[in-house]
N, C-alpha and C positions, 0 to 999 in steps of 0.2 A: 140226408145223404147228398143230393143234388145242390141242394143251397149252399153247404159247405164246398162244394166244387166252386159252383158260382162265383160265393165269395173269394174262395182261393184267387182263382184265376181274376174277378177286377182289382181286389187290392194290387195285383202284379201289375196291371195294367196301367193303376193310377202311380204305383212307384213309379216306372220308367217312363211316365210321361211328364211327372215334375218332378223326379230327383234325379237327374242326370251324374252320371259319375265314371270317372274310369277307370274302375274296375271292369272284366271281365263279365263277372258272375254276381250276383247282389241277393242278398238275405233279407225281405223286406218282413219287417214285422208289424202286425198290425191289431187292437183289439177292435172286435168286431162282434154283435151282439153277445156279450159277453166270453165270445171267445179268446182266446189270438189264435191269429192265422198269420202262418211263416211261408211264403213262397222263395221259390232259392231257381232265378232264369237268368241266362245267358250264355254265353261259351266259354271256353280254355283255352288258352295257348299251354301245355305240357312242356317246353323250352325249359334244359335247365333242371328238372325234376328229374327223380332219380325211380325207375321202376325196379315196384320189392317183388309182388307176388300177384295173384289173382284169387288169394283168398280172403279177402274183406266182404263186408259185409253193407249193403246200404240199407240204411230203414229213418223214420219221422222220428229222431230224438231230441232232446236239449238234454247240458250240464251244465250250465252258465260256470258255474265254483271251476270245474276244469276246462273252461271252453271248446266243449265237444257241440259240438251243433248237427244235423243229420233231415233232410227231408226225405220224401219218397214213401213205399210201402209200409205198414206197418203187417203185423204179427204174420200169416204164415206168407204173408207172399214179398216178407224179405227178401232183395234180389241181390248176387255175389256182386263182387266189385273189385277193381283193379287197385291197387293202393301204388301211392306215392307217396318217396319223400324228400325232403330239400325243403323244408319253408325256410324264409329267411327272417322272417318276424310274424309273432302270431299275438294277440291279448292271451294273459294265461289265463285271464276268468272275463267274462262280461257280468257278473253279478253275483249273488250269495246262492242262486235256488240250486239245488243238487237234480239229478237224474230222476227224466221222466219222458215215458214213452207217449206219443201221441196218441190223441182217441181216432184220427184219421190221418190219412197221407193217399198220396199218389204220385206218379211222375215217374221219370226216370233216376232223380234223385243225385243228391252229392252230400256226403260227410266230411269234416274238418275236424281234425284234432289237434291241440293246440302243444305248441313246443313247449308249453309250462309244465307237463306233467313229468314222470323220472325217468331218467335215461334209460333204453331201449324198450320205452314206451312212448316216445317224444313224437312231434308232430308225423303230423302225416294227410293226405288228401287220397281219399274214396271217390273214384267216379266208377258210372256204368261198365261194366264187364266190356272188351274191346273198344272203347270210350278211344274217338280220333280227334286230335287238335280241328277246331274250330266248328264242331258237331254241337248242336242246340243241346242244355240241360235246361228242364225244367221239372221242379218236383214243388210239393205241397207238405204242408204237417198243421192239423189243425188241433189247438188243446181245449176241451172242454170249460165252458164254467169257470176259468180263471182268467188272468188279467198280470200286466205284464210285472205288478208286485205278489200276485200270485203265485207265479214262476220264479219269482228272484231277480228278475232282469234290472240294470244299471243302466235307463236308457242312453245313447249314443251311437256313434260310429264308430265300427271295429274295422279290422284291416287284418286279414292275412293274406303275406305273399312272398313270392321266390323271382326270382332272374326275370321270368320272363313277363309275369301276371299277378292276380290278384284277384282275394275275393273280400265283398267288403258284407256285413252286417250295418243294417240299417233300422237300429231299433229308437228309432226318433220320438211316436206319437204323434198327438194332431196338428195341425198347423197353429201355430199364434193364434191370439183372436184379429181380429179384422184383416185376416190376412185368408184370401180365401184362394183351393187348393190348385187352382188352376197360374197360381202367383207364388207357389212355394217351392222358389228358388231363387239363393241370392243374386243381385241384390233386393231381387224386389221385397224380398219378406225377408226377415231374417230370420236365422234357427231357430227352434224348438230349444225352449229352455226346458229343466227339469223343475222351475217357479210357478210356468204356462205364461211367461213375458217375454215382449222379444229380446233379443242380445242386449239392444238400447234400446229401452223405452223411449216411450216421445214427455219431455217431460209435464206435467198438467197445465203447466201454465202456458205453453207453448198456443196449444189456440188461443185463449184470452188474448196474447199481444198480437197475433194473424189478426185476430176479430178488429180489434186495436188499432193497430197501421190501415186499414179496410177501410175504419171509420174516419181517421185522418184524409186517407185521398180522396173522400167524398165527400166532405166537409173542405177540401181546397180546391178541389171542381167544383164545391156552389160561389166560392167566393171570389175565385176567379172568373167566373158568367155574372156576376152581380156586379164586379168591378168595370167585365165591358159593356151592360148595361148604360151604368152611369157615365160613362164617357161617350 
């Protein structure tokens, strides 16, 4: 249990350090030792949203096919939540996967429901009961023995937004080959692509071309030195 908490915290710190975003809260998805670890962290500005009720429930769940995602407690620890409406945009889905409750979750949590659902059961933001603008939000969800593909996730960056703020789902996977984590922010490294290559791969002939240019330069310097000795 403690190892999962440490893994989730480490992933969250990594995401904040290497993938700065404009959104106030970021969901970071990572594959860690055969599990999928999701963390949500940041602060929110609720201006522009409409308060609906305090009858919501917060928990660590996911349903990619309907654009639903949550972090926080599981089982008997699921907490009450304030519900807000008024999202101006959201992904209808972020993969073909179905609903699944996390095997482990912690923190205050947050839950998002997509505008893609039926009218009357549409977009919504669930925050901890009594939450006020600017307060810190942190939550985790761990899905054991699975992967992005196993959960039916489509890698990418998805945004839930409203007049004053937004929440990002960062389902990007590992850095591209040759890119160390501390440099995994454009333009130092190109964003991750599903084929595992950088968005603008370096042509195979380029290293040879550079080596050839370096060799020509070396030969030119030797020729100049020979001419100087002869004169």
